[in-house]
C-alpha positions as CSV (number, residue, x, y, z in Angstrom):
1,M,-9.7,-26.5,64.7
2,A,-12.7,-25.3,62.7
3,D,-13.0,-26.4,59.6
4,T,-13.0,-23.5,56.8
5,P,-14.1,-23.8,53.6
6,R,-11.5,-23.5,50.8
7,R,-11.9,-22.4,47.3
8,K,-10.9,-25.0,44.5
9,S,-9.7,-23.9,41.5
10,S,-11.3,-25.4,38.3
11,P,-9.1,-27.6,36.0
12,L,-10.0,-24.9,33.5
13,A,-8.2,-22.5,35.1
14,G,-5.2,-25.0,35.5
15,L,-5.3,-25.6,31.8
16,L,-5.1,-21.9,30.9
17,A,-2.1,-21.3,33.2
18,L,-0.3,-24.2,31.4
19,I,-1.1,-22.7,27.9
20,V,0.1,-19.4,29.1
21,L,3.3,-21.4,30.5
22,V,4.1,-23.0,27.2
23,A,3.5,-19.9,25.3
24,I,6.0,-18.1,27.3
25,V,8.5,-21.0,27.2
26,G,8.2,-21.3,23.2
27,L,8.4,-17.9,22.5
28,G,11.6,-17.7,24.8
29,V,12.9,-20.4,22.9
30,F,12.0,-18.5,19.6
31,A,13.7,-15.5,21.0
32,Y,16.8,-17.4,21.9
33,S,17.1,-18.8,18.3
34,G,17.1,-15.9,16.6
35,G,13.4,-15.7,15.4
36,F,13.2,-11.9,16.0
37,A,16.2,-11.0,14.2
38,P,15.9,-9.5,10.6
39,Q,16.5,-12.2,8.1
40,R,19.8,-12.1,5.9
41,T,19.4,-11.8,2.1
42,A,21.9,-13.0,-0.7
43,D,21.9,-11.2,-4.2
44,L,22.8,-13.5,-7.0
45,E,23.2,-13.0,-10.4
46,I,24.3,-15.2,-13.1
47,N,25.8,-13.5,-16.3
48,V,25.8,-16.4,-19.0
49,P,26.7,-15.7,-22.6
50,N,24.0,-16.1,-25.4
51,I,24.7,-18.7,-28.0
52,D,22.5,-20.0,-30.7
53,L,22.3,-23.6,-31.0
54,P,20.9,-25.0,-34.5
55,E,18.1,-27.3,-33.9
56,P,19.4,-30.9,-33.6
57,D,18.5,-33.2,-36.7
58,I,16.7,-36.4,-35.5
59,E,14.5,-38.7,-37.0
60,L,12.2,-40.6,-34.9
61,P,10.7,-43.8,-35.5
62,E,6.8,-44.0,-35.9
63,P,5.2,-45.1,-32.7
64,P,3.7,-48.5,-32.4
65,P,0.2,-48.7,-33.1
66,A,-2.9,-48.0,-30.2
67,P,-3.6,-51.0,-28.6
68,Q,-7.2,-52.3,-29.7
69,M,-10.0,-52.5,-27.3
70,P,-11.1,-56.3,-26.5
71,P,-14.9,-57.0,-27.7
72,S,-17.6,-56.8,-25.1
73,A,-19.1,-59.3,-23.3
74,E,-22.1,-58.4,-25.5
75,V,-20.4,-59.2,-28.6
76,A,-18.3,-62.5,-27.4
77,S,-21.7,-64.2,-26.0
78,N,-23.5,-63.9,-29.5
């Protein structure tokens, strides 16, 4: 038999075919799970009475004094 030259497909063509196949399967799973169905929405209305509460009468203690900065190294070496 005579050897006939064969065309070899490039790895790029195989990669593109794999990407297309994965995209088709992904879209199928998305559509099967209801991804293209219209989304349901809910309307919620809350009615609460308007109550005027008096301000609380709380006396807070004075905050402690702020911490002092430690002396710098230049002042300590003198």
